[in-house]
N, C-alpha and C positions, 0 to 999 in steps of 0.2 A: 567530511562525506562529499561522497560524490554526487553531484544532480543531471547525470547522462551518462545514456547510457543504454540499450538495450530496447526492445522494443522496439514499432514502425517512427519511421522518420517525419514530425511534421514540418510544418511547412520551415518553422523554426526550429529543426534540428531535433537532436536528443537530447531533451531539458532535463528530464527524469531519471531516476540511479532506480529502475525497473532488478527488483534482487530479491524478491519476495517468494517470489515463485508460487504466489496464486496474487490472482487479483485484486483479495481481498484485503488480503495482505498489503500488495502495493499503495493502495490507498491509504493506507495506514501509516504506512513512513511517507504520506508526502508535509511531513514536518521533520526540518532535518535538525538533530545535536538537541534533541527531544529535554536530555535530561541538567543542559548546562538551563539556569540564571533566562539565558535572550535565545532558548531558542527560533530557529527562523522557521518563519510559516511560506511554503512552500506554491501553497495555491493562492497566490493574494489575487485574483481578479475571476470572474469565470472563465474569462478567456484560457488561465490555468487550467482549470477547470477541463476545460475542451481541449484541450492539448493533452491534460496526461489519458484522458480517454481515448484519445487518437492512436496514443503512442503507446498504450494497454489493450489496441485493439478491439473496443469496443465502442468504438464505433469508427466508419472511412472518412478516408477524408475528402469526401462528397461531402458525407452526413458533416461534419466538421466543419466546413466550412456554410453551411445554412442555418448551424445552429449558433456560428459567430451572428452572423444578419441577422438570427431572432430576433438573440441579446441587448446586440445594437436597435433592438427595435420600443426592446424591452426591457430594460434599463434593470428597473425594481423588480419584476420578476424574476432575471439573470441576480441579480445579489441574494435575492430569497433562498431561490438553488444550489447559490455556493456556500449559504452558509447553513442548508439543512448537510451539503456533503461536505461542513467540515462536522456537524454537529454529529453525523455518521462517526463519519473517520473517527472521532474521540471516544464511541461506542464501541468499535470494534479496534482499539490499540485497545481498553479500559477490559472487553474480553479475551483479547487473545496473549495479553501479558500475563493475566492472572493463570492464563493457563499454558504460558508456558513456565511459570512458578512455582505453580498444583496448588495454584490458590482458585480458591471459586470464582467466579465473573462477578461485578455489583450488580444487586438484580434494575439498580438503574439504566446499565448497557444496553440490559437485554433485552428491557423494554422499549428502549429504541429502534434494536431492530427487529422486534416480535411488534411493535405497530407499522414499522416500513413493510415488513412483510406480506401480508395480503397483496394491497399494491403492486407488488412484486411482482409477484407470483400472478396477478389475473393477467396480464401480459403475456405469459406466454399459452403459447398452441404445440398441440401434438402435425406436424406435417410428411405426411410421402415425400420421399426423397430416392430415386433409381431403384427400389425395392424394397425398401427400409423407412424405420420413421426415427424422428430425432424430434429434438426443441428447435422452437422458432416465436421469436420474438416478436410480440406484434404491438412495436412503439411507436408514434408518435414522429415523425419526421422534427418534427418541428417542436417538440416537449423538452422545455429546456431541461427539464432531470430524467431527462430520457437513459442518461450516463447511468443511474444510480441502483438502478434494476436489475440490472446484469451481479454489480459487485455484491449487493443481496445480499441474491441466490445463493452468489457463490460463496457468501458467508455460512448462512447455510448450512448446505453443502459438509462445508471443511468442520461446522462443529458438528452433524452430527456424521462424518466416515471416520474412519480408523488412523488418516493423517492425519485427525488432530496430536496425537502420544506424537507427532513430528515438530510442530510448532516453535521456536525455537526466541527465545529475544538477544536481539548482537551483541558479544560481552566485553564489550569495549564501550567502557567509562562514559563516553561522549558523543556515544550515536542512540542506542535505544530502538533500532529498527528493530523489524519483525520478519522472518523469514522460516523457508519450510525446508527442516534438513533431507536431504534424499539424498546423503549418502548413503552407502552399508550400512556401515558401524554405527549409523546413529550418531557421529561426531566434532560436527562444524560446529564453529565456535562463535564462526563470524559470517554479519549477512555479506560481508563481501571482503575478499582474502586479498584482495588486491588493495583494501581502501583501509578498512580497518586491520585487518591481519596483521600489514606490515606495518600498518601503528603500532603495533601493537608490539613487534617484533624488532622493533626499531627502539624502542620506551626500553623494553624488558634488556636489548646490550647495553642501553643508553644507562639503566641499573645498574649493570654488572660490571660494568667501566668504571663507572663513578664508584662501587662500593674496594674493586679490587687497587682504586688509586687510593679512596680513603689507607684502607687494609698498611697497602705500601707506605705510607708514611707517618705510620703511629707505628713506624719499624724503630 
């Protein structure tokens, strides 16, 4: 699985593949090769979480720098926030993978989301902007967990929207990433055609060639 491309370029470049189509799905996808015995953790540190948030446009580059500085001053709190982000991520994956498979989400995973929801929504404000009104966040710029509130809100909105029926799980046996199928006929099978789709095509080609060789050898 590729782990770069999409979103805003951070100070370290494009580190994450943002192919989920929704913020909450992109966080769920911060584990690579999820079905494998040795899956790859992409959020290895709080700095990785900030880099993901910047690339996903949750925070600006200036806000990201503040968070990096604050994390250096408060390392234990940063580790606690990282653990909370991973816990939320696993709950989101459990919920949306079940949705994609037509199953009921685990109660424990929903409980993680619902427990976090009041705190996240309490930071929302209605603001006037150019003759209209819009939602805005009122978040402490030095709050290390400010990254999670937009993800929590996005998950709740997706769960209660018609788009929920478009949530899919990549069909690659080694992937396990979630995505929103925005195709007109709802037939998208891969999180990223250039990665998992091409792997599947190459595997099918190899299997056809192998079967042909075996058939030819049996004559």
